[in-house]
C-alpha positions as CSV (number, residue, x, y, z in Angstrom):
1,M,116.2,146.6,156.4
2,I,119.6,145.7,157.9
3,G,122.4,144.1,156.1
4,D,122.7,140.4,155.4
5,R,124.4,139.5,158.7
6,L,121.9,138.2,161.2
7,R,122.0,139.7,164.7
8,V,120.4,137.8,167.6
9,A,119.7,138.7,171.2
10,M,120.0,135.4,173.1
11,V,118.3,135.7,176.5
12,S,118.9,133.2,179.2
13,R,119.2,133.1,183.0
14,A,122.4,131.2,182.7
15,S,125.4,130.1,180.6
16,A,127.7,127.2,181.4
17,A,130.8,129.2,180.7
18,L,129.6,132.0,183.0
19,H,127.6,130.2,185.7
20,G,128.5,126.5,185.8
21,V,127.5,123.4,184.0
22,G,123.9,122.3,183.5
23,G,121.7,121.1,180.6
24,L,120.1,124.4,179.7
25,E,123.4,126.2,180.3
26,R,125.4,123.9,178.0
27,H,122.6,124.2,175.4
28,V,122.8,128.0,175.4
29,D,126.6,127.9,175.1
30,D,126.5,125.4,172.2
31,L,124.0,127.5,170.3
32,V,125.9,130.8,170.8
33,R,129.2,129.2,169.8
34,Q,127.8,127.6,166.6
35,L,126.0,130.9,165.7
36,L,129.2,132.8,166.0
37,E,131.0,130.3,163.8
38,R,128.4,131.0,161.1
39,E,129.0,134.8,161.2
40,V,125.8,135.5,163.2
41,A,126.3,138.4,165.7
42,V,125.0,137.5,169.1
43,T,124.2,139.6,172.2
44,L,123.9,137.3,175.2
45,V,121.7,138.8,177.8
46,T,122.2,136.9,181.1
47,R,123.2,137.2,184.7
48,P,126.6,138.5,185.7
49,A,129.3,135.9,185.6
50,V,129.8,134.0,188.9
51,R,132.9,131.9,188.1
52,P,136.0,132.4,186.0
53,D,136.5,130.7,182.7
54,E,137.9,127.3,183.4
55,E,138.1,125.5,180.1
56,A,139.3,126.0,176.6
57,A,135.7,125.8,175.4
58,T,135.2,129.4,176.6
59,D,137.3,130.8,173.8
60,W,134.1,131.8,172.1
61,L,133.5,134.4,174.9
62,R,136.3,136.5,173.2
63,D,134.7,136.4,169.7
64,P,134.4,140.0,168.4
65,R,130.9,139.1,167.2
66,L,129.7,138.4,170.7
67,A,128.5,141.1,173.1
68,I,127.4,140.2,176.7
69,Q,124.9,142.3,178.6
70,A,124.6,141.4,182.3
71,V,121.3,141.8,184.1
72,P,121.4,141.6,187.9
73,Y,119.8,138.5,189.4
74,W,118.8,139.4,193.0
75,T,117.6,136.6,195.2
76,F,117.3,136.0,198.9
77,P,119.6,134.6,201.5
78,F,119.9,130.8,201.5
79,A,118.5,130.5,198.0
80,G,119.5,127.2,196.4
81,R,118.8,125.1,199.5
82,R,116.2,122.4,199.5
83,G,112.7,123.8,199.3
84,T,113.7,127.2,198.0
85,T,113.6,126.6,194.2
86,V,109.9,127.4,193.8
87,L,110.2,130.7,195.7
88,D,113.3,131.7,193.7
89,R,111.7,130.9,190.3
90,N,108.5,132.8,191.3
91,T,110.3,135.9,192.6
92,A,114.0,136.4,191.7
93,Y,113.8,134.7,188.3
94,L,110.7,136.6,187.2
95,W,112.2,139.9,188.3
96,F,115.3,139.1,186.2
97,A,113.0,138.1,183.3
98,L,111.3,141.5,183.4
99,R,114.6,143.3,183.3
100,A,116.3,141.0,180.8
101,G,113.3,141.1,178.5
102,R,113.2,144.9,178.5
103,R,116.9,145.0,177.8
104,A,116.4,142.7,174.8
105,A,113.4,144.8,173.6
106,R,115.5,148.0,173.8
107,L,118.2,146.3,171.7
108,L,115.6,145.5,169.1
109,A,114.1,149.0,169.2
110,D,117.5,150.6,168.8
111,G,118.2,148.5,165.7
112,R,121.1,146.6,167.4
113,V,119.5,143.1,166.9
114,D,117.1,141.7,164.3
115,L,115.3,139.2,166.6
116,I,115.2,137.8,170.1
117,H,115.6,134.2,171.2
118,G,114.5,133.7,174.8
119,H,114.8,130.6,177.0
120,G,112.0,129.8,179.5
121,A,110.4,133.0,180.7
122,S,113.5,135.1,180.3
123,T,112.0,137.5,177.8
124,L,109.0,138.4,180.0
125,G,109.8,142.1,180.0
126,A,109.7,142.3,176.2
127,V,106.0,141.1,176.1
128,W,104.6,142.4,179.4
129,P,102.9,144.8,179.1
130,A,101.8,143.6,175.7
131,P,103.8,145.2,172.8
132,S,101.9,147.4,170.4
133,S,103.2,145.4,167.3
134,P,104.3,141.8,166.8
135,L,107.8,141.0,168.0
136,P,110.4,138.9,166.1
137,L,110.6,136.6,169.1
138,V,111.5,132.9,169.3
139,V,110.9,131.2,172.6
140,T,112.2,127.8,173.8
141,P,110.3,126.7,176.9
142,H,112.6,123.7,177.6
143,G,111.4,121.1,180.1
144,M,108.3,122.9,181.3
145,E,108.9,121.5,184.8
146,E,106.6,124.2,186.2
147,F,103.7,122.5,184.4
148,G,104.7,119.0,185.5
149,G,106.5,118.3,182.2
150,T,104.5,116.1,179.7
151,D,102.4,114.5,182.4
152,S,100.0,117.0,184.1
153,S,99.0,114.5,186.7
154,R,102.4,114.7,188.3
155,A,103.5,117.1,191.0
156,R,100.1,118.7,191.5
157,L,101.1,120.9,194.4
158,K,104.3,122.0,192.6
159,R,102.2,123.0,189.6
160,V,99.9,125.1,191.8
161,A,102.9,126.7,193.5
162,Y,104.4,127.5,190.1
163,R,101.4,129.4,188.7
164,P,103.2,132.8,188.5
165,L,106.0,131.2,186.5
166,Q,103.5,129.4,184.3
167,G,101.8,132.6,183.5
168,A,105.1,134.2,182.6
169,V,106.1,131.4,180.2
170,R,102.7,131.5,178.6
171,C,102.9,135.2,178.1
172,C,106.2,134.8,176.3
173,A,104.9,132.0,174.1
174,R,101.7,133.9,173.3
175,H,103.7,136.8,171.8
176,A,106.3,134.7,170.1
177,A,106.5,134.3,166.4
178,R,107.7,130.8,166.9
179,T,107.7,128.5,170.0
180,L,110.3,125.8,169.8
181,A,109.7,122.2,171.0
182,T,112.9,120.3,171.5
183,D,111.3,117.0,170.5
184,Q,108.3,115.8,168.4
185,S,106.9,114.0,171.4
186,L,106.8,117.4,173.3
187,V,104.6,119.2,170.8
188,P,101.3,118.2,172.4
189,A,102.5,119.2,175.9
190,T,103.8,122.5,174.5
191,V,100.5,123.3,172.8
192,T,98.5,122.3,175.9
193,N,100.7,123.8,178.6
194,L,101.4,127.1,176.8
195,R,98.0,127.5,175.2
196,V,99.5,128.3,171.8
197,A,98.4,127.2,168.3
198,E,100.1,124.1,167.0
199,S,100.9,126.0,163.8
200,S,103.3,128.3,165.8
201,V,105.2,125.3,167.3
202,V,108.3,124.2,165.5
203,V,110.5,121.2,166.4
204,V,114.2,122.2,166.7
205,P,115.9,119.6,168.9
206,N,118.6,120.1,171.4
207,A,121.8,118.6,169.9
208,V,125.4,117.6,170.5
209,D,128.6,118.9,169.0
210,L,130.2,115.5,168.1
211,D,133.6,116.9,167.3
212,R,133.8,118.7,170.6
213,T,132.4,115.6,172.5
214,D,135.0,113.4,171.0
215,A,137.7,115.9,171.9
216,L,136.7,116.2,175.5
217,A,137.3,112.7,176.6
218,G,138.3,109.2,175.3
219,P,138.8,105.8,176.8
220,R,142.0,106.7,178.6
221,D,140.2,109.5,180.4
222,G,137.5,107.1,181.4
223,Q,140.1,104.7,182.8
224,A,141.6,107.6,184.8
225,S,138.3,108.5,186.3
226,R,137.8,104.9,187.5
227,M,141.3,104.9,189.0
228,R,140.8,108.1,190.9
229,H,137.7,106.7,192.6
230,D,139.0,103.1,193.0
231,V,136.6,101.6,190.5
232,P,138.1,98.4,189.0
233,E,138.5,98.4,185.3
234,D,136.2,95.4,184.9
235,E,133.5,96.5,187.2
236,P,130.3,97.7,185.4
237,V,129.5,101.4,186.1
238,L,126.0,102.7,186.1
239,L,126.2,106.4,185.4
240,S,123.6,109.1,186.2
241,V,124.1,112.8,185.5
242,G,122.0,115.8,186.5
243,R,120.9,118.1,189.3
244,I,120.0,116.2,192.4
245,E,116.4,117.4,192.6
246,P,113.1,115.5,193.2
247,N,112.1,115.5,189.6
248,K,115.3,113.7,188.5
249,G,114.2,110.5,190.3
250,F,117.6,109.6,191.7
251,D,116.1,108.4,195.0
252,L,113.8,106.1,193.0
253,L,116.8,104.7,191.2
254,A,118.5,104.1,194.6
255,D,115.4,102.1,195.6
256,A,115.6,100.1,192.3
257,L,119.3,99.4,192.8
258,A,118.6,98.2,196.4
259,Q,116.1,95.7,194.9
260,L,118.7,94.6,192.4
261,Q,121.3,94.1,195.2
262,A,118.8,92.1,197.3
263,R,118.3,89.7,194.3
264,D,122.0,89.1,193.9
265,R,124.6,90.5,196.2
266,R,127.4,88.9,194.4
267,R,126.8,90.7,191.1
268,R,129.4,93.5,190.8
269,W,128.4,97.1,189.7
270,R,129.0,100.6,190.9
271,W,126.6,103.6,190.6
272,V,128.2,106.9,189.9
273,V,126.1,110.1,190.2
274,V,127.6,113.3,188.7
275,G,125.8,116.3,190.0
276,D,124.6,118.1,193.1
277,G,121.5,119.8,194.3
278,S,119.1,120.6,197.1
279,D,117.7,117.0,197.2
280,R,121.1,115.4,197.9
281,P,120.3,114.7,201.6
282,T,117.2,112.7,200.5
283,L,119.3,110.8,198.0
284,E,122.0,110.0,200.6
285,R,119.3,108.7,203.0
286,S,117.9,106.5,200.2
287,I,121.4,105.2,199.5
288,A,122.0,104.4,203.2
289,R,118.6,102.8,203.6
290,G,119.3,100.5,200.6
291,G,122.8,99.5,201.8
292,L,124.3,101.1,198.8
293,R,127.1,103.3,200.3
294,E,129.9,101.0,199.2
295,R,128.5,100.8,195.7
296,T,127.8,104.5,195.2
297,V,130.1,107.4,194.2
298,I,128.7,111.0,194.1
299,V,130.8,113.4,192.1
300,A,129.3,116.7,193.2
301,A,131.4,119.0,191.1
302,A,132.9,118.2,187.7
303,T,134.3,120.2,184.8
304,E,132.9,119.5,181.4
305,A,135.9,117.4,180.5
306,E,135.6,115.4,183.8
307,L,131.9,114.8,183.0
308,H,132.7,113.5,179.6
309,A,135.4,111.3,181.1
310,W,132.7,109.7,183.2
311,Y,130.6,109.0,180.1
312,E,133.7,107.1,178.8
313,A,134.1,105.3,182.1
314,A,130.4,104.2,182.2
315,T,129.1,100.8,181.1
316,I,125.4,101.9,181.1
317,F,123.8,105.3,181.3
318,V,120.7,105.4,183.6
319,H,118.3,108.4,183.5
320,P,115.4,107.8,186.0
321,T,113.8,111.2,185.5
322,L,110.2,111.8,186.4
323,Y,109.7,114.6,183.9
324,E,112.1,116.0,181.4
325,G,112.6,118.2,178.4
326,S,115.0,117.1,175.8
327,S,117.7,115.6,178.1
328,L,121.0,116.7,176.8
329,V,122.9,114.3,179.1
330,T,121.2,111.4,177.5
331,L,122.3,112.6,174.0
332,E,125.8,113.0,175.4
333,A,125.9,109.5,176.7
334,M,124.7,108.2,173.4
335,A,127.4,110.2,171.6
336,H,129.9,108.4,173.8
337,R,128.3,105.1,172.6
338,R,126.7,104.1,175.8
339,A,123.5,102.0,176.1
340,V,120.8,103.8,177.9
341,V,118.1,102.9,180.5
342,A,115.7,105.8,180.8
343,T,112.0,106.7,181.4
344,T,109.4,107.7,178.9
345,A,109.3,111.2,180.3
346,G,109.4,114.2,178.0
347,G,111.5,113.9,174.9
348,L,113.3,110.7,175.8
349,P,111.3,108.4,173.6
350,D,112.5,110.4,170.6
351,K,116.1,109.4,171.5
352,V,116.0,106.0,173.3
353,R,114.5,103.3,171.1
354,P,113.9,100.0,172.9
355,G,115.7,97.1,171.3
356,R,117.9,99.5,169.3
357,N,119.9,101.6,171.8
358,G,118.4,100.9,175.2
359,W,115.5,100.4,177.5
360,L,112.5,102.6,178.4
361,V,110.3,102.3,181.5
362,P,107.4,104.4,182.9
363,P,108.5,107.3,185.2
364,G,108.3,106.5,188.9
365,N,108.0,102.7,188.4
366,V,110.8,101.3,190.7
367,A,110.2,97.7,189.9
368,E,110.3,98.2,186.1
369,L,113.4,100.4,186.5
370,A,115.1,97.7,188.5
371,G,114.2,95.1,185.8
372,A,115.5,97.3,183.0
373,V,118.9,97.9,184.8
374,E,119.1,94.1,185.5
375,S,118.4,93.4,181.9
376,A,121.1,95.8,180.8
377,L,123.7,94.4,183.2
378,T,123.1,90.8,182.0
379,S,123.1,91.7,178.3
380,G,126.8,91.1,177.9
381,S,129.5,93.4,176.6
382,E,129.0,92.7,172.9
383,R,125.3,93.5,173.1
384,L,125.9,96.7,175.1
385,A,128.5,97.7,172.5
386,T,126.1,97.2,169.7
387,L,123.4,99.3,171.5
388,G,126.0,102.0,172.1
389,L,126.9,102.1,168.4
390,E,123.3,102.4,167.5
391,G,122.9,105.3,169.9
392,R,125.8,107.1,168.3
393,E,124.3,106.6,164.9
394,I,121.0,108.2,166.1
395,V,122.8,111.2,167.4
396,E,124.8,111.6,164.1
397,Q,121.7,111.3,162.0
398,E,119.2,113.3,164.0
399,F,120.8,115.3,166.8
400,S,124.1,116.7,165.4
401,L,124.6,120.3,166.5
402,P,125.7,121.8,163.2
403,S,122.7,120.5,161.2
404,V,120.3,121.6,164.0
405,V,121.8,125.1,164.1
406,D,121.5,125.4,160.3
407,R,117.8,124.7,160.7
408,L,117.6,127.3,163.5
409,I,119.2,129.9,161.4
410,G,116.7,129.2,158.6
411,L,113.9,129.8,161.2
412,Y,115.6,133.0,162.3
413,E,115.6,134.2,158.7
414,E,111.9,133.4,158.4
415,V,111.1,135.4,161.5
416,R,113.3,138.3,160.3
417,S,111.6,138.3,156.9
418,E,108.2,138.3,158.5
419,R,109.1,141.3,160.6
420,G,110.3,143.2,157.4
421,Q,107.0,142.4,155.7
422,V,105.0,143.7,158.7
423,G,107.1,146.9,158.6
424,V,106.5,147.4,154.9
425,G,102.8,146.8,155.4
C-alpha cells in the first residue's frame, strides 16, 4: 500500500487552461486545482496544449504536485465545422480515448497513481479489452449528449449516429468502481443510458469556486462590458452562454424573443450570447428572420474574466438548452446573483427552483420560453434581485466547490481502500 498522499490520474479530452473555455473544461480545471490545494498529487492525461496560458488562474499548472501527460488527438481536416462533430467523436475522440486510457492504466500498473478518474469515454483504453481484475476507476459521463441527454425521445438520428461513442461510454462505466451523476435528477438517466446498477452511481455535483468567481468580476466589470458594446446601463440584458450547437437551443430562444418583440416593440432589452460553434450560421439566420439584429450581441471569444463580467452585466440569465448535464454556466450565473430562465433538461431542475430563483419551461417549447422571459422582464428590479440572492444561497449551500471536492476525495479514498482489500484477498 502506498503512503497516505492520494495520487490520481485525471483523464479528459480537454482542459480550459490548455485548450480553451468550456463547461467540461472548466470543471476539470476546477477539480484539479482544488485537489492540488488539498495535497493530492494529480497526473492530468489530456491532449497537447493548443493555446498559451492567458490568465492568472493557470498558476496551478506550475504546481509541483501536478504532472501533465499529453496524448495526441488526431482528427481530420475541417473538423469543428457544422456537421462534423459526430464524425469526430466517433473516430478521433475514441482513438484518443484508447491511447489516453492505456496511458492511465500504465500509470496505475507502475504504481505511479492510486486510481483513475475519467471524463466521458476518455478511459476507454483502460477497460477495453476488459481488464483481468477490477480497476480503481471513477467515471463521470457528464451530459450524455450521445444518448439524447435525459430524454431518449429527442435527437433519434443523432443517437443512432453516436452508437460507437455510446458503446465506449458504457464500457467505461461498466468497469468503473463508481459512476458519478452530477445531479440527483440525472441518476435515472445514468442508470438507463449506461446500463449500470444504481448502487454504483454516486451523486457528486459540479460546483463553483465562489471565492474565484467573486474575484473574476464585479459590478464595474459588468458596466465596462456594457460600455464596450454600446449597451445602455438601464437596458435589460438577457444573457446566454455556451457552445452554439443545435442542442443548446439558441435558435429556439431567438424565435421566442422574436415573439416577445412582436408583442411589444417598445420594450427595451438586449440579448447577449457568449460563445461560438458550428451552428452559429443557423442562429444568425434565426436572428435575422426574427428582426433581432439590432437587439443581439454575439461575443464569440471571451476570456474567463470577460465571461464573468458579462454575468455581472446581465439582468437575467436565459438557458434554452434541449438537453444538458449539470450546466456549470447556470451555476455561475446564480453565483453572480442573477435570476434564471431555463428548461427542465438534465440537471437544471436541481438548481433552478421556480418561484425561488427563476423559471423553468419544457425543452423546445418556444411559446412557454417566450412567456417565461416576458414574465422575468416584467418582474421588476426588486423581485429579480431577490431571486438572484436566492440563487446565490442555493450555490453556497449545495454547489460550493470546496465542499464538493471534499466529498469527492472521500469517494476516492473509498475506491483506493477497496482496491487494497482486493489486493489483500
